N, C-alpha and C positions, 0 to 999 in steps of 0.2 A: 505494500500498500504506499502509494506516494505522503510524502509530508503533508501538503496542502489537504489529501483526504481525510489523515491521520487528527492536522488540526480540527477539522469538522466536526469529526468525528468525536473526538474529545469534547467540544462545547454541545454538540447536542448530548451525549452520556449524561455532562454534570447537569446538564438542564432538565434533562427529563428523570433524573434519580433522586433530583431537589424535586420534583413535582411529584415523584411517585411518593417520596417520605412525607411530604405534606398531606397529599391525600390519602396516605395509610394513614396518619395519625389521625385524621378527622374520622375516617371511616371505622378506626377502630375505637373512638371515642363512642359512636353510635351506635356500633356492634357491643362493647359493652355495656352500654345504657339497656340497650333490647335484653340481653343476657340478665343484667339485674333486675330488671321488669319481671321476669319469670321466674327470678328466684323469689321474688318478693310475693307473688301470686303463688308460690307453691308449686309450681311446675317443675322447675328445675333444682336438685338439693345443692347446696352450698358449694360443695366439692369436687361439684361438675364445673365450675364457674371457667377455668382457663381451658378445659378440653372443650366444652361450647363455644368457648370466644372463639379460639383456634380454628376449628371447624366453619364458624360462621365466616371468620376472615377468607377464607381461603374461598370460600362459597360466592364471596362478592368479589374477587379478582380479575374475573371475565369481566367485569362493569368499570375496575378504576383504572385498570392496566390501558386499555384502550384512551380513554380521557388523559391519562398522564402523559400518555405518548403524544399526542396530540399539544397539548399545551405545553410540552420539553420543547418540541420543536418550535412553536410558534415563538416561545420567549426569547430561545438560541439564535434562532434566525431575525425575529424583531431587534436583538443585539445589534448584531452584524449592520442591520440597516443604520440601527441608533449610530452606532460609533462610524459610519460611513466605509465602515470594509466591504460591505458587500459592492459599492459604485465600484472600489477598487478592482475585488474581483472580477466585477463585470468589463472592466479596460482591458482586460488582457485575455477576456475572450473567452470566458470560463460558461460556456450553457448551460441548460437546466440538466441533459443527460450526463453531464460532469457533476453536475451537482447530486444527481441521482445516487450515484454509488455509494457516499457517506451516508444519506438517508436509510437507503437499503440496508448497510451494514448497521443499520440500530433496528429498522425497523421490522428487520425478519427474523433476529430473535426474540424480539419482545410479541412479534405476531404468535410466534412459535409457544411460546409460554400461554397466551392466552388460549391456543385453540388445547395445550393439554389441560389448562384449568378448565376450560369450559365443557371439555368432551370428556374428560375423564375424573381428574382431582376433585371439581365441584361436587358433582354427582355423588359421588363418595363420600364426601365431607359430611354432602345432606343426609346422605342414608346412615352414615355413621352416628350422626347427631340424633336422627331419629330413631335409631335403635338404641340410643345409651335414654333417652327421656323415656322412652318403650318399657325399657328395663327398671328405669327409677320409678314408673308406674307403680310399683308394688310395696314402695318404701311409703311408710303412714304419714312422713312429714310434706312428702310431696303429693299425696294425696289430700290434702289439705287441713291434717289433723294437729293440733298443738298442744303439749300439755295444759291444763286450766285455762281452754277456752272451749267457749258451746261452736260448733260447728254443722251447720246446714247439712244434711242427708236427704237422697233419693226419696219421690215421695213424700215429701213434707216430714219434719221432725227435726231436732237437733242432738247431737253427742256429745259427749264431756268426755273428756279422757285425764285420767292424773298421772299419767307417767308413761314415757313413751322408749323402747331399750334405745343405746346408743348408735344400733344399727338402723332401726326404724323399722324395724320386723314387727315387732310386739307393741303390746301394752299394757296395762293393770289399769286395774278403778277405771270402771267405763260404765257412764250411766247413758241411755238414749229413752228420750223420749217422743211420741209418736201420736198423732190425733188422726182418727179414722172414721170420720161424720163426725156423731156425737158422743163416740167414745175413744176415751184415752188408752193410751199403751207404754208403762215406763217397764224396762228393760236393765237389768243391773248384771256384771259382771267385775268377777278380779283379775283375769286375764285373760288374752284372745289374741288375735293377727289377722292381716290383711291376705287376702288372695283374690285374683284377676283371673277372669274366666278368657278361653280363646277366642271371645269377640269384644274382648276391652274391657269389661265390666267390672268393677272392684267392689269387692264385698268385706265389711266387717264381721269377721268370724269369733261370737263369743264362746266362752268354754264355762263350764259349770258354774250357771248363774241362774239367778230368777226372773220371773215375768209377771207384771201385773197389770189385767187388763180388767176396763170398766166403765160406767159412763162418766161423762165431764160431770153431769151433776145428778142429784139425787140423794137417797137417804144414806147409801156407802154400804147396803146389803148386797148390793149385784157386783160384785167385783170377783177375780177370780184370780189365785195365786198358781204358778207353774213354777218347777223345778226342771231345768233342762242340762243336759250335756252339751250339746251344740247348736246354738243359734245364728243367722245370718242376718245383716242386714247391708242394704245395698248404698254404696255411696255414691257422688254425682259421676257423670263419665270422664275420661279424662277428654280434657281439652285436644291434645295430640298425640292420634293413636299410629303406630307405625303400619302401613297397608305396604306388601313388600309387591304389591303388583299396582303403584303407584305412577306415572310414569317419570314425575320429577326425581322418583327415588332410582330409577332401572338405570343400568348401564346403557351407553350408546348403542354397544352391539345388540342387546336386548330390543331398542328401540326402531331398528329397521328392520325385524322381524313381527314388530306389530303394528296390527292393521287399524286399532282404534284411532281417532280424531285429536284426542290429548297426546298419544306419543308421537304422532307427525309432528303435533306443533310444539313438544318440547324436544324434537328433531332438531327441528329448522330453528329454534330458539338457542342450542347450542352452536349449532354451524355459524346462525349470523357473527357471533363477539368479532372473531379471527380476521373475516372480512370486513368487518366495519374499522378495525383498529388496522388494517391497510389503507383502508379508504381514507380514514381520518390524517395517516401519516402521510400520503401525498398530497390531500388537501394542505396539510398543515404549511408547507412552502409557500404556497402564492397569497393563503389568507395572511400568514405574516409580513407581506410586503409592506414596506411603508417609507417616508420620507425621511431625509435623517434628523427633522426637530419631531416628527409627527408623536402623538401620544403612543406610549408601548402596548399598553394594555388594553386599548381599544378593540383593536382585532382579536385578540386574545377573550373577551367578551365575546365576538360575533363566534368566535370558533364553539367556545365552550354551549351556547345558544343552538348551533347547529346539532351536537353533540346530542344535547336535550331533545331537541324534536326527533333525532333519529332515535333514540333510547324509547320515548313514548310512542313513536310508529311501532318499533319493534314489539312492544307489549301489548298494543292494541294488534298487528297483526296475528301477533300468539292467541290472540282470544279470540278473534275470528276464525282462527283454524281451531280450538279448541271447541266451538261451537258449531262448526260445519258452517259457518257462513261464508269462509272461502274452501274452495278445494286444495285437498294437500297436497296435490304436486304443484300448485303455485307458490307455497308456501312462502318464505320470505324472501323469494328473489325480487318480487315486486319492488323492495326496498333496496337490499344488498345490489344487485347488482347497476340500477342508475346511479346510487350513489358511487360505486365504483369506476362508472363509465364517468359522472362529473368533476370527480378528484383527477382522475387522468386527464381531462379536458382542461380544466384550471391548472394542473401542472405544466404541460406542455404548451397554452398557450397566454392564459393569462399571466403565468407563471414564468414565462420564455425570457431569459435574461435578454438584455439589446445588444447586437453586435458592436465590437470595438470601430468607430470610424477610424482607427488610427491606420493610415495605409500599409498592406503587407502583414499585419497583425494576423495570426489564424486564428481558426477557433479551437 
């Protein structure tokens, strides 16, 4: 690689790395807030904070990296224009094809990483996160039970637990109050545990306790006292149940054989990010073109808006594929291919470097 290419590549890499770092910090904060909200609502145990945070961050990488690549290239090229380096480069006859070499030297590895994340790492991370949450749903704390606190249960009523074991698998001194029409039911037990069936329904299994059933109003003679060895009370269903057939959790190879519209939508949703990243990498150079004293960040805002509009269209097209409003063969090509064509046209026309007017200088 020539010294000129190494210089431009180093500028592009530094700006893209700095942009990725800043965007990563912002997204990491958003992911941290999301996982903390799940922990506060009892969906995820505290000890799963870091694994869930890391898996969620990997799942968002195909969204972060294309934007970081575009902004990084725009900042680097914009600095060259601001410091009057680009006019000097143009004066020696360096055309767009010559500038394309260092751009591709950065864009190709980044696009490869985006493709790796979008097609393999992100689905695997989402699948692992859901499996962890599904396994954690067998934990009493994740089910929403806390010692010394009344918790609503399914079909009405509340449950009170005096103590929960350290691993969240068993409880002691439980009290359950339920109403059925004009009658009430009070169940007590000294110990029990939580069970989850194949459909994800969670039950409090009470062992060796008593149940009192009678009218809510009356003279107190219509009550029944029962002693039991095992009794079950259904808890509210988990908000996030792991479904191994969910297209969002299937590997990309499995989506190729799946004929469901949701699977086709998810397949195209994974194919689009690397192509969009390459399109925005080409688009960054002409969008960053500016006069030496022109504001540096105005063009960056324009590029970010273009990315946001494209991403919203990507989500909208995916929704259309899922609902059958758009045929599966059309996929998201109506968005990706025109954007690639537009980026190529902008680069080789609007982004064309002017030829040097000095006689005898070759391109």
